[in-house]
Backbone as a ProteinNet text record, in pm:
[ID]
protein_1_A
[PRIMARY]
MTRFGKWKAKLGGLAVYTMVRGWMSTLDYQAIFCDRTVDPTYEGFKGPIIFVFWHEYLPCPVYVGPHCNVAMLVSRHRDAEWLSQAARLMGFRIVRGSTKRGGGRALRELLRTNRTMNLGITPDGPRGPRRHVAAGCVYLSSKLEVPLVLVGIGYHKPWRMPTWDRFAVPRLYSRARLVFGPRLQIPLGLNRDRIEGHQREIEVLLNRLTQDAEQWADSGQRRRDQVPYSCRPAPPQSRTNGISRTLGSESALPAMLSFTKKCA
[TERTIARY]
-7781.2	-7744.3	-7605.7	-7588.5	-7460.2	-7359.7	-7231.5	-7127.9	-7154.8	-7196	-7228.7	-7345	-7445.7	-7560.2	-7522	-7428.7	-7383.9	-7311.5	-7224.5	-7153	-7249.9	-7347.7	-7448.1	-7526	-7561.4	-7634.5	-7549.4	-7420.9	-7333.1	-7315.5	-7295.4	-7280	-7410.1	-7522.5	-7651.3	-7675.6	-7639.2	-7653.6	-7567.7	-7445.3	-7356.5	-7415.8	-7476.7	-7539.1	-7657.2	-7740.6	-7854.7	-7806.7	-7705.2	-7648.1	-7598.2	-7522.5	-7466.8	-7577.5	-7679.9	-7789.8	-7870.2	-7901.2	-7979.3	-7903.2	-7774.5	-7693.2	-7689.2	-7665.2	-7654.6	-7786.6	-7891.3	-8023.1	-8081.5	-8082.5	-8147.2	-8071	-7942.1	-7862.3	-7904.7	-7983.5	-8024.8	-8149.2	-8215.3	-8343.1	-8325	-8427.8	-8434.6	-8517.9	-8453.6	-8520.7	-8554.1	-8680.7	-8725	-8809.7	-8803.9	-8877.4	-8944.1	-9050.2	-9119	-9128.1	-9103.4	-9104.2	-9202.6	-9281.2	-9360.3	-9266.3	-9157.9	-9057.6	-8923.5	-8830.1	-8703.7	-8620.9	-8647.5	-8567.8	-8598.8	-8695.6	-8719.4	-8634.9	-8556.8	-8471.2	-8340.1	-8313.5	-8192.1	-8062.7	-8071.7	-7952	-7925.6	-8012	-8004.5	-7924.6	-7841.1	-7755.8	-7836	-7958.7	-8044.2	-8139.3	-8112.7	-8199.8	-8212.7	-8335.8	-8362.5	-8427.7	-8357.9	-8407.5	-8403.3	-8431.4	-8457.9	-8600.8	-8620.3	-8748.5	-8769.6	-8895.7	-8932.6	-8991.8	-8920.4	-8967.7	-9054.9	-9171.2	-9269.4	-9304	-9289.7	-9317.2	-9359.9	-9427.6	-9478.6	-9367.8	-9386	-9286.2	-9252.3	-9348.1	-9327.3	-9225	-9197.9	-9102.8	-8973.3	-8942.8	-8828.2	-8694	-8660.7	-8528.7	-8504.1	-8609.5	-8590.5	-8530.8	-8591.9	-8529.3	-8396.8	-8380.3	-8251.5	-8141.8	-8174.8	-8073.8	-8043.8	-8147.8	-8124.7	-8077.8	-8086.8	-8048.6	-7940.6	-7826	-7721.3	-7647.2	-7602.1	-7519	-7584.7	-7715.3	-7790	-7833.1	-7758.2	-7786.6	-7928.6	-7964.3	-8097.9	-8087.6	-8169	-8182.8	-8310.9	-8304	-8421.3	-8463.1	-8593	-8648.8	-8680.1	-8609.2	-8621.6	-8664.6	-8754.8	-8806.4	-8694.5	-8717.7	-8622.8	-8633.6	-8730.5	-8749.2	-8626.7	-8591.7	-8470	-8476.4	-8599.9	-8613	-8559.7	-8551.5	-8506.3	-8355.8	-8284.5	-8142.4	-8061.2	-8089.5	-8016.1	-8042.5	-8167.9	-8201.6	-8124.7	-8114.6	-8042	-7896.3	-7833.2	-7692.6	-7673.7	-7763.4	-7752.5	-7770.4	-7867.5	-7891.9	-7772	-7706.3	-7585	-7477.4	-7461.3	-7361.6	-7395.9	-7525.7	-7568.1	-7554.8	-7512.6	-7489.1	-7602	-7694.1	-7803.8	-7770.5	-7816.5	-7809.3	-7934	-7917.5	-8027.3	-8068.1	-8198.6	-8256	-8346	-8314.8	-8393.7	-8507.2	-8624.2	-8739.4	-8856.6	-8958	-9075.4	-9106.5	-9204.5	-9241.5	-9301	-9340.9	-9395.8	-9290.6	-9180.4	-9081.8	-8942.1	-8929.2	-8797.7	-8748.8	-8810.6	-8763.4	-8783.8	-8900.8	-8927.2	-8829.2	-8797.4	-8701.3	-8563.5	-8523.6	-8393	-8386.9	-8496.4	-8497.6	-8489.2	-8556.3	-8546	-8402.6	-8334.2	-8195	-8107.2	-8134.2	-8059.2	-8076.2	-8198.3	-8222.3	-8160.9	-8156.5	-8090.2	-7940.9	-7884.1	-7741	-7707.7	-7795.3	-7768.5	-7898.6	-7914.6	-8040	-8064.1	-7967.6	-7988.6	-8023.7	-8040.4	-8070.8	-8211.2	-8222	-8350.5	-8391.4	-8518.8	-8570.2	-8643.1	-8636.1	-8711.7	-8801.1	-8930.2	-9026.6	-9120.7	-9146.6	-9251.9	-9371.3	-9476.3	-9583.1	-9670.7	-9658.2	-9735.2	-9649.4	-9519.6	-9431.5	-9427.6	-9370.2	-9314.6	-9412.8	-9537.2	-9630.8	-9762.6	-9781.5	-9904.7	-10012.5	-10135.4	-10183.1	-10122.7	-10123.1	-10062.2	-10130.6	-10046.7	-10089.6	-10189.7	-10170.3	-10245.9	-10146.3	-10169.3	-10076	-10098.2	-9992.5	-9995.1	-9967.4	-9982.9	-9973.5	-9830.9	-9730.4	-9592.2	-9543.5	-9566.3	-9512.9	-9582.6	-9712.7	-9785.6	-9731.7	-9714.2	-9663.2	-9524.6	-9435.1	-9298.3	-9292.9	-9369.7	-9370.3	-9418.3	-9520.5	-9574.5	-9476.6	-9420.6	-9332.6	-9198.2	-9143.9	-9011.6	-9016.9	-9138.5	-9155	-9076	-9083.3	-9017.2	-9125.5	-9127.3	-9233.3	-9220.5	-9334.6	-9339	-9329.6	-9263.5	-9270.1	-9309.9	-9425.5	-9474.9	-9415.4	-9372.6	-9307	-9381.6	-9445	-9507.7	-9405.3	-9402.2	-9303.4	-9375.4	-9328.3	-9386.4	-9283.5	-9300.4	-9217.6	-9307.3	-9244.5	-9317.8	-9334.5	-9457.6	-9493.3	-9398.9	-9387.7	-9297.2	-9352.7	-9262.7	-9306.6	-9351.5	-9446.5	-9496.8	-9470.9	-9414.2	-9386	-9512.9	-9526.2	-9643.8	-9628.9	-9609.3	-9590.1	-9706.4	-9711.6	-9823.2	-9833.8	-9719.2	-9719.7	-9716.5	-9718	-9702.7	-9576.9	-9466.1	-9338.1	-9305.8	-9271.3	-9249.6	-9103.5	-9082.1	-8948.1	-8944.7	-8869.5	-8869.5	-8800.7	-8846.5	-8781.1	-8651.9	-8551.9	-8425	-8446.8	-8379.3	-8381.2	-8521.6	-8605	-8738.7	-8741	-8860	-8875.4	-8910.2	-8850.7	-8886.9	-8922.1	-9034.3	-9080.6	-9110.7	-9071.2	-9092.7	-9165	-9266.3	-9340.9	-9332	-9261.9	-9241.2	-9347.3	-9419.9	-9516.1	-9448.2	-9524.9	-9469.1	-9450.4	-9382.4	-9369.6	-9507.5	-9533.8	-9657.5	-9620.6	-9652.6	-9618.3	-9738.1	-9719.9	-9825	-9825.8	-9942.3	-9947.5	-9898.8	-9854.1	-9809	-9927.5	-9901	-9997.5	-10125.6	-10117.4	-10238	-10291.1	-10424	-10483.5	-10508.5	-10558.7	-10575.3	-10666.9	-10777.3	-10871.6	-10808.5	-10732.1	-10669.5	-10557.6	-10484.1	-10382.1	-10446.9	-10558.9	-10627.5	-10677.5	-10721.8	-10765.3	-10651.6	-10534.6	-10418.2	-10371.1	-10381.6	-10347.1	-10428.8	-10558	-10645.7	-10611.2	-10583.5	-10552.2	-10420.3	-10319.4	-10189.3	-10201	-10282.1	-10303	-10361.4	-10460.9	-10520.6	-10416.7	-10339.5	-10239.3	-10131.2	-10079.3	-9970.7	-10019.3	-10140.9	-10194.8	-10214.7	-10257.3	-10276.1	-10142	-10039.1	-9906.8	-9850	-9871.4	-9821	-9891	-10022.5	-10096.5	-10053.3	-10026.2	-9979.8	-9843.7	-9751.6	-9618.8	-9628.3	-9716	-9732.2	-9789	-9887.9	-9945	-9843.2	-9762.9	-9657.6	-9555.1	-9513.3	-9415.1	-9470.2	-9596.8	-9656.5	-9676	-9707.4	-9737.4	-9613.3	-9499.9	-9377.9	-9378.5	-9478.2	-9489	-9389.7	-9349.9	-9267.2	-9358.6	-9322.7	-9403.8	-9328.4	-9406	-9345.8	-9273.7	-9159.4	-9080.9	-9018	-9021.6	-8954.3	-8803.3	-8731.7	-8585.7	-8527.1	-8413.5	-8346.7	-8306.6	-8321.5	-8291.6	-8201.1	-8076.5	-7978.3	-7923.6	-7852.4	-7790.7	-7675.9	-7689.4	-7584.8	-7595	-7481.2	-7482.1	-7525.2	-7557.6	-7598.8	-7480.6	-7504.7	-7398	-7349.4	-7229	-7171.9	-7248.2	-7312.2	-7378.4	-7517.7	-7567	-7702.3	-7775.8	-7908.7	-7989.5	-8095.7	-8158.7	-8267.4	-8398.4	-8504.4	-8634.4	-8682.9	-8748.4	-8816.3	-8959.7	-9041	-9180.1	-9259	-9339.3	-9421	-9568.3	-9645.8	-9791	-9840.7	-9908.4	-9955.1	-10084.9	-10089.6	-10212.6	-10293.3	-10391.4	-10469.6	-10611.4	-10656.7	-10795.1	-10820	-10715.4	-10729.1	-10660.8	-10737.1	-10682.2	-10584.1	-10477.4	-10379.7	-10422.8	-10529.6	-10569.3	-10599.7	-10680.2	-10706.3	-10579.8	-10486.2	-10361.6	-10279.2	-10275.5	-10198	-10259.8	-10391.6	-10456.8	-10433.5	-10434.7	-10406.5	-10264.4	-10170.8	-10030.9	-10014	-10075.9	-10058.9	-10122.3	-10233.6	-10295.5	-10207.3	-10146.5	-10061.5	-9941.2	-9886.3	-9766.4	-9796.4	-9922.1	-9956.8	-9938.8
-602.8	-566.8	-503.2	-394.9	-326.4	-410.1	-371.1	-443.1	-435.5	-315.3	-301.1	-392.7	-399.7	-485.1	-631.6	-674.7	-813.8	-845	-752.1	-773.9	-772.3	-683.7	-677.1	-807.7	-863.4	-989.9	-1103.8	-1106.1	-1212.1	-1204.1	-1082.1	-1065.9	-1098.7	-1055.9	-1089.1	-1238.8	-1304.6	-1449.6	-1520.6	-1471.2	-1529.5	-1514	-1398.4	-1375.6	-1470.2	-1486.1	-1577.3	-1720.9	-1760.9	-1895.4	-1922.2	-1827.6	-1844	-1854.7	-1769.6	-1770.1	-1899.6	-1942.8	-2065.4	-2186.1	-2195.7	-2308	-2312.8	-2197.6	-2194.7	-2222.2	-2155.7	-2167.3	-2306.9	-2353.9	-2481.4	-2600.8	-2583	-2693.8	-2732	-2646.8	-2676.2	-2764.9	-2787.7	-2858.8	-3010.8	-3077.9	-3224.3	-3266	-3329.4	-3367.7	-3516.4	-3547.2	-3684.9	-3689.3	-3801.5	-3813.1	-3949.3	-3953.8	-4077.4	-4083.9	-4203.3	-4222.8	-4332.5	-4307.2	-4414.2	-4511.9	-4457.6	-4536	-4466.1	-4530.7	-4465.1	-4427	-4488.2	-4456.2	-4317.6	-4245.1	-4106.4	-4008.8	-4059.5	-3975.6	-3947.2	-3821.1	-3792	-3809.3	-3821.3	-3843	-3991.6	-4077.6	-4222.2	-4288.6	-4386.8	-4449.3	-4530.1	-4566.9	-4637.9	-4546.9	-4417.5	-4320.3	-4349.4	-4333.2	-4351.3	-4224.5	-4157	-4031.8	-4034.8	-3921.1	-3790.8	-3778.5	-3677.8	-3651.9	-3500.7	-3459	-3320	-3315.7	-3255.3	-3243	-3117.8	-3133.3	-3025.4	-3001.5	-2877.4	-2841.6	-2695.7	-2656.1	-2519.2	-2418.1	-2298.4	-2191.4	-2154	-2158.8	-2114.6	-2199.9	-2321.4	-2411.4	-2428.1	-2336.5	-2349.2	-2375.2	-2310.1	-2334.1	-2478.7	-2553.5	-2691.3	-2781.8	-2795.7	-2881	-2827.2	-2694.4	-2637.6	-2680.2	-2685.1	-2721.5	-2871.6	-2956.5	-3101	-3171.2	-3105	-3172	-3102.2	-3067.7	-2997.5	-3091.9	-3039	-3115.9	-3249.5	-3244	-3364.3	-3360.1	-3286	-3281.2	-3231.6	-3122	-3064	-2924.8	-2898.5	-2764	-2703.2	-2576.3	-2508.2	-2397.3	-2387.8	-2283.1	-2163.4	-2052	-1932.5	-1815	-1734.2	-1618.5	-1524.5	-1454.9	-1354	-1224	-1212.7	-1090.4	-1063.8	-937.1	-903.1	-945.9	-958.6	-1002.4	-1144.2	-1222.5	-1361.5	-1375.5	-1265.3	-1273.3	-1329.5	-1284.3	-1334.8	-1483.8	-1523.8	-1665.6	-1748.3	-1698	-1770.4	-1790.7	-1685.3	-1694.2	-1790.7	-1784.8	-1874.6	-2020.2	-2046	-2183.3	-2237.6	-2152.7	-2196.9	-2239.1	-2161.8	-2196.3	-2328.2	-2362.2	-2488.9	-2605.7	-2579.2	-2687.7	-2713.4	-2616.9	-2631.6	-2559.5	-2615.1	-2544.3	-2458.2	-2335.4	-2239.6	-2210.1	-2214.3	-2173.4	-2054.5	-1940	-1819	-1810.9	-1776.8	-1762.8	-1841.1	-1856.6	-1935.2	-2025.1	-2110.8	-2197.7	-2117.6	-1992.7	-1907	-1813.6	-1791.8	-1693	-1753.2	-1856.6	-1911.3	-2019.8	-2035.1	-2135.6	-2277	-2305.2	-2439.1	-2479	-2387.9	-2416.4	-2444	-2365.7	-2386	-2519.7	-2558.7	-2686.5	-2804	-2793.7	-2900.3	-2913.9	-2801.6	-2805.1	-2870.9	-2841.8	-2905	-3057	-3102.4	-3246.4	-3313.6	-3243.4	-3301.2	-3315.7	-3220.6	-3223.4	-3330	-3345.4	-3437.1	-3507.8	-3631.7	-3702.6	-3744.2	-3721.7	-3753.3	-3629.4	-3514.6	-3391.5	-3395.6	-3361.5	-3350.1	-3203.2	-3178.7	-3042.4	-3018.1	-2895.3	-2854.9	-2737.5	-2747.5	-2644.9	-2614.3	-2484.7	-2441.1	-2399.7	-2480.2	-2456.6	-2335.8	-2277.7	-2157.1	-2030.8	-2044.6	-1928.7	-1871.2	-1748.9	-1666.2	-1566.8	-1562.9	-1460	-1513.6	-1644.6	-1699.4	-1717.9	-1746.1	-1751.8	-1868.3	-1850.1	-1947.9	-2084.6	-2187	-2327.2	-2356.3	-2288.7	-2319.3	-2358.7	-2471.1	-2523.5	-2455.8	-2394.3	-2340.9	-2454.6	-2425.3	-2530.4	-2577.7	-2502.2	-2528.9	-2669.6	-2721.8	-2854.8	-2963.5	-2946.8	-3043.5	-3041.7	-2921.6	-2905	-2967.3	-2939.2	-2990	-3141.7	-3197.8	-3343.6	-3411.6	-3353.9	-3410.5	-3397	-3278.2	-3252.3	-3322.3	-3326.6	-3384.4	-3534.2	-3587.1	-3728.6	-3763	-3673.5	-3691.5	-3692.1	-3791.2	-3797.8	-3690.1	-3655.9	-3564.8	-3644.7	-3586.8	-3637.7	-3520.3	-3530.2	-3424.2	-3442.5	-3331.5	-3336.3	-3244.9	-3304.9	-3227.1	-3195.6	-3070.3	-3025.1	-2953	-2973.2	-2904	-2879.4	-2768.3	-2735	-2733.1	-2745.9	-2735.2	-2588	-2539.5	-2402.7	-2297.7	-2289.2	-2189.9	-2048.6	-1951.4	-1813.2	-1795.3	-1706.2	-1680.7	-1535	-1516.5	-1383.3	-1323.8	-1189.1	-1124.5	-1112.6	-1225	-1228.5	-1303.6	-1302.8	-1367.3	-1515.9	-1581.4	-1725.6	-1759	-1655.4	-1675.4	-1759.4	-1711.3	-1782.1	-1831.8	-1960.8	-2026.1	-2015.2	-1963.4	-1954.8	-2049.4	-2158.9	-2254.9	-2198.8	-2241.8	-2203.9	-2283.9	-2221.7	-2290.2	-2418.1	-2524.6	-2653.9	-2717.4	-2683.3	-2741.8	-2859.3	-2912.4	-3029.4	-2988.1	-3058.7	-3045.5	-3184.6	-3195.5	-3325.3	-3317.4	-3423	-3430.3	-3560.3	-3550.8	-3667.6	-3671	-3771.8	-3786.4	-3880	-3832.4	-3917.1	-4003.7	-4088.3	-4172.4	-4092.5	-4153.5	-4090.8	-4081.3	-3965.9	-3943.8	-3900.9	-3982.8	-3950.7	-3887.8	-3767.4	-3698.9	-3751.2	-3785.5	-3835.7	-3732.2	-3780.1	-3692.1	-3630.3	-3516.9	-3457.7	-3409.2	-3344.3	-3297.9	-3169.4	-3157.4	-3029.9	-2946	-2823.3	-2731.4	-2788.1	-2849.8	-2902.1	-3012.2	-3100.2	-3209.5	-3157.3	-3055.2	-2994.3	-2937.1	-2866.9	-2808.5	-2916.9	-3029.2	-3139.1	-3194.9	-3210.6	-3258.9	-3154.9	-3026.8	-2921.8	-2937.5	-2954.2	-2965.3	-3088.7	-3199.8	-3322.9	-3310.1	-3253.9	-3236.3	-3140.7	-3037.5	-2942.5	-3011.5	-3096.7	-3171.9	-3262.6	-3333.1	-3426.3	-3354	-3243.5	-3172.3	-3107.2	-3054.6	-2997.7	-3105.2	-3223.7	-3332.8	-3375.5	-3390.7	-3428	-3320.4	-3192.8	-3082.6	-3078.2	-3092	-3093.7	-3210.7	-3324.5	-3441.2	-3413.4	-3352.6	-3320.3	-3218	-3119.7	-3017.7	-3077.8	-3164.1	-3229.4	-3319.8	-3388.2	-3475	-3392.6	-3280.6	-3194.5	-3139.5	-3099.9	-3043.5	-3149	-3271.7	-3376.6	-3428.6	-3429.8	-3485.3	-3636.5	-3701.3	-3846.7	-3914.6	-4034	-4116.8	-4197.6	-4207.2	-4280.7	-4401.2	-4499.5	-4617.4	-4576.8	-4635.9	-4615.7	-4477	-4396.7	-4267.1	-4288.4	-4201.6	-4210.4	-4072.4	-4066.1	-3936.9	-3880.8	-3751	-3689.5	-3570.6	-3581.1	-3477.1	-3417.8	-3307.5	-3239.4	-3324	-3373.4	-3459.3	-3457.5	-3466.4	-3468.3	-3603.5	-3606.7	-3731.3	-3825.6	-3958	-4054.1	-4037.5	-4087.9	-4064.2	-4127.4	-4242.8	-4309.1	-4252.3	-4263.8	-4221.3	-4338.7	-4337.4	-4445.7	-4390.4	-4480.5	-4440.4	-4444.4	-4404.2	-4391.5	-4519.7	-4504.2	-4615.2	-4622.4	-4703.1	-4720.6	-4595.8	-4546	-4427.6	-4465.7	-4389.8	-4402.2	-4295.4	-4336.1	-4241.5	-4176.4	-4043.2	-3970.7	-3970.5	-4053	-4061.6	-4101	-4206.7	-4247.8	-4293.9	-4349.5	-4393.4	-4291.5	-4223.2	-4117.8	-4174.4	-4096.3	-4137	-4094.4	-4015.2	-3961.2	-4069	-4173	-4274.3	-4340.8	-4371.3	-4436.4	-4344.5	-4214.8	-4119.7	-4102.2	-4094.2	-4079.3	-4203.3	-4319.9	-4444	-4444.1	-4391	-4386.2	-4300.1	-4180.5	-4091.2	-4150.5	-4222.5	-4286.1	-4398.6	-4473.9	-4587	-4539.6	-4421.9	-4371.8	-4305.1	-4272.6	-4198.8	-4285.8
-6137.5	-6001.2	-6000.4	-5924.1	-5916.1	-5837.9	-5847.7	-5773.1	-5623.4	-5576.3	-5434.4	-5396.4	-5484.8	-5457.8	-5448.1	-5534.1	-5530.3	-5400	-5357.8	-5232.1	-5113.4	-5119.2	-5013	-5004.5	-5120.8	-5123.7	-5068.1	-5104.2	-5054.9	-4903.7	-4852	-4707.6	-4634.6	-4693.1	-4633.2	-4632.8	-4743.7	-4750.7	-4648.4	-4627.2	-4526.5	-4387	-4360.4	-4230.1	-4208.8	-4311.7	-4301.9	-4283.1	-4359.6	-4348.8	-4206.8	-4150.8	-4016.4	-3912.4	-3926.7	-3830.3	-3838.5	-3961.3	-3979.1	-3926	-3958.7	-3911.5	-3758.9	-3696.9	-3551.8	-3482.5	-3527.4	-3464.1	-3483	-3608.4	-3638.6	-3581.1	-3550.7	-3496.4	-3355.1	-3288	-3150.5	-3143.6	-3256.9	-3254.4	-3250.7	-3199.8	-3201.3	-3322	-3421	-3545	-3544	-3572	-3590.4	-3717.2	-3789.3	-3915.4	-3926.7	-4006.4	-4041.9	-4193.6	-4248.8	-4393.4	-4430.9	-4533.3	-4594	-4663.8	-4720.3	-4793	-4771.6	-4703.7	-4668	-4790.7	-4905.3	-5024	-5081	-5021	-5062.9	-4981.6	-4887.3	-4802.7	-4875.3	-4913.9	-4991.5	-4913.1	-4779.3	-4698.8	-4673	-4721.6	-4697.9	-4809.4	-4774.7	-4876	-4977.6	-4943.8	-5037.7	-5113.9	-5112.4	-5179.9	-5328.9	-5381	-5524	-5578.4	-5667.5	-5722.8	-5873.6	-5938	-5876.4	-5824.8	-5738.6	-5673.9	-5669.5	-5675.5	-5648.2	-5507.8	-5413.7	-5275.5	-5263.4	-5200.5	-5191.6	-5044.7	-4998.6	-4858.9	-4855.2	-4748.6	-4739.9	-4712.7	-4765.7	-4758.4	-4614.5	-4525	-4386.8	-4311.9	-4361.8	-4296.3	-4375.7	-4463	-4553.7	-4484.5	-4370.4	-4309.5	-4268.6	-4237.4	-4190.2	-4297.4	-4415	-4517.4	-4567.8	-4566.9	-4607.8	-4510.6	-4381.6	-4281.4	-4281.1	-4286.4	-4268.3	-4395.5	-4511.6	-4635.7	-4714.5	-4652.7	-4727.8	-4823.1	-4935.2	-5029.6	-5066.9	-5093.2	-5131.6	-5277.4	-5358.9	-5502.4	-5529	-5461.3	-5474.7	-5535.5	-5636.1	-5692.2	-5637.3	-5597.8	-5545.2	-5640.1	-5664	-5748.5	-5660.1	-5681.7	-5597.8	-5684.1	-5631.5	-5704.4	-5747.8	-5859.9	-5906.6	-5827.8	-5741.8	-5664.5	-5577.8	-5563	-5488.3	-5342	-5287.9	-5149	-5128.7	-5236.6	-5226.8	-5247.4	-5268.7	-5300.1	-5183.6	-5063	-4946.6	-4926.5	-4945.7	-4933.6	-5035.5	-5158	-5262.7	-5224.5	-5175.5	-5137	-5020.1	-4921.3	-4805.7	-4847.5	-4935.9	-4981.5	-5058.6	-5137.1	-5208.1	-5108.3	-5001.6	-4900.1	-4830.8	-4826.9	-4767	-4863.9	-4987.1	-5081.6	-5178.6	-5194.1	-5289.2	-5419.2	-5530.7	-5657.7	-5670.1	-5715.1	-5718.2	-5861.4	-5885.8	-6013.9	-5985.1	-6044.6	-6021.7	-6122.2	-6074.7	-6161.6	-6107.5	-6190.5	-6156.8	-6274.9	-6257.5	-6368.5	-6483.4	-6457.9	-6562.9	-6621.3	-6549.2	-6591.6	-6600.5	-6678.4	-6708.1	-6615.8	-6497.8	-6404.5	-6454	-6512.4	-6563.8	-6671.6	-6761.5	-6868.2	-6809.3	-6709.3	-6646.9	-6574.1	-6508.5	-6438.1	-6534.8	-6647.6	-6747.6	-6797.7	-6811.9	-6855.7	-6749.7	-6622.4	-6514.4	-6517.6	-6538.8	-6540.5	-6662	-6774.1	-6891.1	-6865.9	-6791.8	-6762.6	-6659.6	-6559.8	-6449.4	-6412.9	-6457.4	-6437.5	-6292.6	-6203.5	-6063	-5981.8	-6046.3	-5974.5	-5914.4	-5785.2	-5717.3	-5712.4	-5689.3	-5685	-5553.3	-5502.8	-5385.1	-5420.9	-5391.4	-5430.3	-5313.7	-5292.1	-5200.3	-5286.4	-5293.3	-5390.6	-5361.8	-5241.2	-5210.7	-5217.5	-5245.9	-5253.4	-5393.5	-5408.5	-5301.7	-5241.2	-5289.3	-5243.6	-5189.8	-5192	-5139.3	-5244.3	-5202.6	-5064.5	-4985.7	-4854.9	-4766.3	-4779.3	-4787.6	-4791.9	-4903.7	-5015.6	-5137	-5245.3	-5310.1	-5410	-5544.6	-5598.2	-5733.9	-5832.2	-5959.9	-6061.8	-6088.2	-6041.3	-6079.8	-6053.6	-5931.4	-5899.1	-5980.3	-6006.8	-6088.9	-6231.5	-6284.5	-6421.1	-6435.5	-6340.5	-6349.6	-6338.3	-6245.3	-6230.1	-6357.7	-6420.3	-6543.4	-6659.5	-6677.1	-6790.2	-6777.2	-6654.5	-6633.5	-6604.4	-6580.2	-6544.7	-6418.6	-6321.8	-6192.5	-6084.5	-5995.1	-5894.3	-5787.5	-5728.9	-5615.1	-5485.4	-5385	-5248.4	-5160	-5096.7	-5009.3	-4870.4	-4810	-4679.1	-4582.8	-4483.2	-4377.3	-4269.6	-4224.6	-4126.6	-4013.7	-3891.3	-3777	-3668.7	-3596.4	-3479.9	-3355.9	-3239.9	-3114.2	-3076.7	-3080.7	-3041.1	-3099.9	-3231.5	-3291.4	-3278.2	-3287.2	-3303.8	-3448.4	-3471.2	-3605.6	-3644.1	-3763.1	-3813.8	-3876.3	-3875.8	-3936.7	-4087.9	-4155	-4299.9	-4363.8	-4497	-4567.3	-4534.9	-4507.2	-4479.8	-4330.8	-4245.2	-4100.3	-4074.8	-4129.7	-4127.5	-3987.2	-3976.7	-3847.8	-3804.1	-3684.2	-3625.3	-3505.4	-3512.1	-3401.7	-3278.1	-3164	-3039.3	-3024.6	-2965.9	-2943.8	-2862.9	-2902.4	-2833.5	-2829.3	-2925.3	-2931.7	-3029.4	-3055.3	-3142.3	-3285.2	-3381	-3522.6	-3573.8	-3642.8	-3691.8	-3841.4	-3914.2	-4058.5	-4092.3	-4177.7	-4224	-4376.3	-4428.6	-4573	-4630.9	-4730.4	-4799.6	-4904.3	-4973.9	-5080.7	-5209.2	-5305.9	-5438.2	-5504.7	-5564.3	-5638.6	-5779.8	-5877.6	-6016.2	-6086	-6136.4	-6210.3	-6354	-6409.6	-6547.7	-6648.4	-6762.2	-6870.5	-6943.6	-7010.2	-7102.8	-7039.6	-6924	-6856.6	-6919.4	-6928.6	-6967.9	-6843	-6862.3	-6749.5	-6641	-6680.6	-6581.6	-6496.9	-6560.3	-6485.7	-6395.9	-6441.6	-6356.1	-6230.7	-6246.5	-6131.4	-6036.3	-6090.7	-6005.9	-5921.4	-5981.7	-5907.5	-5805.6	-5840.1	-5744.1	-5616.8	-5632	-5514.7	-5432.2	-5499.9	-5427.4	-5351.8	-5416.3	-5351.9	-5234	-5248.8	-5139.6	-5017	-5038.2	-4928	-4862.5	-4943	-4890.5	-4811.7	-4866.9	-4800.1	-4671.4	-4671.2	-4548.1	-4442.4	-4485.3	-4389.1	-4328.7	-4410.8	-4360.5	-4268.8	-4304.4	-4222.3	-4087.5	-4087.6	-3962	-3874.5	-3936	-3861.7	-3798.2	-3875	-3822.4	-3709.6	-3723.9	-3619.8	-3491.9	-3504.1	-3386.2	-3318.3	-3397.6	-3343.5	-3266.7	-3324.1	-3257.1	-3125.9	-3125.6	-3004.3	-2896.1	-2936	-2838.2	-2767.4	-2836.8	-2779.2	-2770.1	-2828.9	-2821.7	-2916	-2876.9	-2964.4	-3055	-3183.4	-3279.4	-3333	-3372.1	-3433.2	-3561.2	-3583.1	-3705.9	-3717.2	-3613	-3622.2	-3620.9	-3691.6	-3696.7	-3670	-3599.5	-3581.7	-3717.9	-3733.7	-3863.1	-3838.8	-3883.7	-3855	-3983.6	-3969.2	-4083.7	-4136.5	-4258.8	-4315.1	-4467.4	-4535.4	-4682.1	-4734.7	-4862.4	-4926.6	-4940.8	-4942.3	-4970.1	-5113.2	-5145.4	-5278	-5391.9	-5371.9	-5483.5	-5505.6	-5628.4	-5663.7	-5724.7	-5710.5	-5763.7	-5857.6	-5932.3	-6020	-5943.9	-6010.6	-5947	-5882.4	-5766.2	-5704.4	-5754.8	-5688.8	-5729.5	-5693.9	-5787.3	-5766.3	-5765.3	-5690.3	-5697.2	-5793.1	-5898.6	-5999.3	-5954.5	-5964.5	-5938.5	-6067	-6075.4	-6197.7	-6165.5	-6227.5	-6207.5	-6065	-6000.3	-5861.2	-5772.1	-5688.6	-5604.6	-5503.8	-5476.3	-5374.8	-5235.5	-5224.3	-5095.1	-4992.1	-5021.2	-4918.9	-4867.2	-4956.7	-4914.8	-4826.3	-4860.6	-4780.9	-4642.5	-4635.6	-4506	-4420.6	-4483.1	-4411.6	-4357.7	-4437.2	-4395.3	-4271	-4269.1	-4155.1	-4029.1	-4044.5	-3928.3	-3874.8	-3965	-3925.5	-3845	-3882.7	-3817	-3683.9	-3660.3	-3538.7	-3414.6
[MASK]
++++++++++++++++++++++++++++++++++++++++++++++++++++++++++++++++++++++++++++++++++++++++++++++++++++++++++++++++++++++++++++++++++++++++++++++++++++++++++++++++++++++++++++++++++++++++++++++++++++++++++++++++++++++++++++++++++++++++++++++++++++++++++++++++++++++++

């Protein structure tokens, strides 16, 4: 990238950062947790964790989780340069690439350097198809021995952009809702068939959590165990992994569906 290109990216990133901070600060955030220790802003947080959410809702976790020791995997495509710069300003560590093009290797190096580093991944990005899970998050969880936490996100009647993911733009002063699932540990040493099986299961789970969050945001109802969720950095201390549910011979789907019904 030329010097002019670098300055353009930095200025563009600053503009995106300013817009996201200002716009997203007007929303009412509420969250539900299966286990509060998966919340990176909570003083009892136990990590590291790979957080998984759909690309169309990316500004929400970027806004509510600044300086929470999270690395984000961002495409090397030039269209993602402004996003990378904005995320850095929000306190995220950025890894450029994909699990196929150097990103996985870079993430493993990050975890070797700092065993408390968390990861944020949009499994349908950067090109789609929308709400379909690619193999990357399954592969990383298995190889790094770090559990996944799926996060369903919804806004009240958002505007939708004409993009591949129907990118969601929340209305000013509207509701934003987040539903955090439990830790899901992918077994080690998976072959291609088993990876594809976990992809399908995670896709079902994440779509269910997202639909639940969207319905909650639209309804405006108060739910049991909901907690206000605001933009705040992580507490100074870090913890080791909490209890994970392994995706293996016993499917996690029934437990996850039970969780979403219980919170409704």
